[in-house]
N, C-alpha and C positions, 0 to 999 in steps of 0.2 A: 027452792026457788031456783029459778033458771037464771042464765046468765044475764039476759036483758033485764030481768028484775033486779039483779044485784047492781047492775050498770044504773039503772034508773034510781033505784034507792040508796044508792051510796050517798053520805054527807059527810062533810068535815065536821066531827063531832068535836066540842071543846069541852063539855061537860060530862063525867063518867059516873056512873053508881059505884058506890064505895064499897065494892064487892071484889074479891080477888078472881083471878082468871085462872081456871086449870091449866097446867102445863100441856095436856094433851091437846086443848083447843089452840093453844100458841103452835105446838108442833104442828098441827093440821094445817094452819094458815102458811107454814113455812114450807111444808111440803107442795104447797099449791104454788108458791112462789118460784121454786126451782124447776118448774115445769114451763118458765118463760121461752120464748124462743131464743136462741142464741146461735150466731153465724160462727162457725169453727167449733162449737161445743167447749169454749174456754171455762164455762162456768163462772164467770168473775165475781159473782156475787159471795157475801159474806155476811152473815146475821148476828148481832150482838144483843141479847135479850138482857137488858140492865135490871139488875135488882134495886132494892131501896137505897142501898149506900150510893151505888154508882147513878142512880138517877138524881140523888141528892147532890153529887159531885158536878154532873153536868148541868144541872140547875144553878147550882152557885155560879158556874162559868157563865152561863147565860145571862144569869141576874146581875154577875158582875160588869157585864158587857152593857147591858141596858142602864146600869147605875151610873157610869162614868159620863153618862149624857146628862145626867141630872146634877143641877148647881148646888143644891142644898144637901148637905152632908147626911142629914137626920132623914130625909125623903130617899136619898141614894141607897142608905142602908135598908129601908123599907122596901124598896124596889127588889133589891138584891135577895133579901130573905122572901118575899113573895114568890120569887122564880123557884128559888132553892125549895120551898116548901112544897109549891105546887108539883113539882116534877118528882119529889119524895113520895108524893100521895098518888101518882098516876097509878092506874092498876097493872098496866104492860107499856113500856117503852121500849122499842126495837130499832136499833141503828143499822143501817144497812151500808154496808161497803162494798167496793169493789177492788179486786186486784188490779194494780196499775202496770200496764203492759207496756214494754218500751215502744213497742211499733204504734205511732199515732192513728192508723188506720184501725187497727185491731181495739186501741184504747177507746176510740170513738164507739165502735159497733159494743164493746162491752159495757160503755156507758148507757146505751140504748136498752141492752139485754137487761142491764140491773134495772132500769127505770121499768122494764116491763114486769120483772119480777116483782117490784114495788106494787105494780098494777093488781097483779094476781093476787098477792098479798091481801091488798085492801078489798079486792071483790071476795075471796074468799072469807074474810073476816065478816063481811056485810052479810054472806049468805050463813053464817054460823051464827047471826045475832049479835055481831061486835061491831062497834064503831070504831073508826079510825080518824086520825087526824094527821097529815102529812106535812111535815117540816123541811125545809131546806135554809139554806144560808150560809151565809160567811162563817158563822160561829163552829160550823163543822169541820173548819180547816184550822181553829184554834189549837195550838199545841195542848192546852189546858183540857180542852174539850176531847180531843184525840185521847188524851191520856185518861180522861175519865170514862171512856167508851172502852178502851184497853186496845184501841186500833193500831197495828203495827206500821211501820214506814213505807212499805210498799204498798199500801191500801188508801183508798179514798173513801170518806164519809160522803155519800151522795143524797141519805136522805134521813130522817128520823121520823118513826111513827109511833104516836100516842095511840093506845088502843084499851077497850075495856067495853062494858056494857053501857050502852048510851044511857045518861041522865034525862037528857033532852035532845031532840033531833031537830035541828031548823027545817024550814020549808025549802024546797028547792030554789034556787036561783036561776033568773032567766038565763038561756044559753040561745046564741043564734043557731037558727036551723041549719043542718048540713046543706042543704039544698042553696043556701045564702053563700055558702063559702065554697062550692064544688063548682069545678070546671070539668065540662066532657069535652075531650079532645079526639079528633078522627086522627 
């Protein structure tokens, strides 16, 4: 598969086949991730491949956050358990963090580089027959979520990627053509 096919074929996969993914396949997509462009070669990215216990702990944190928004205690418990069980059942879950640089300019460059590493990882996964679903959000700064992942204080979680063999792949969603968003300047 060439890169244009991987870009065009990549989808956010929400349902994965109930099959384990070999470690070598995960290592292969991580090897692609670290090829991302990186100004100053700080290589800020770090990858945490979560096993079933860590996935369950992370899901419990996310589920607890969602459950706090539900008034009925019984329904709130169901919501929390649903997230916990769903995360434990994921074939692969990778938390991507970055080392936090004291210099604001370098920190911004490192964030961009880390997100490019995430894109490399996702495209490599697509080329390897794996589906992915990118997750971001406030939960990643939650101390309990950080503890579930094992991220030290000098790192920031920037993304969590669910991965596995797709159980179903959604159709492509419409995108605005690049020509409609491009300005050519002399």
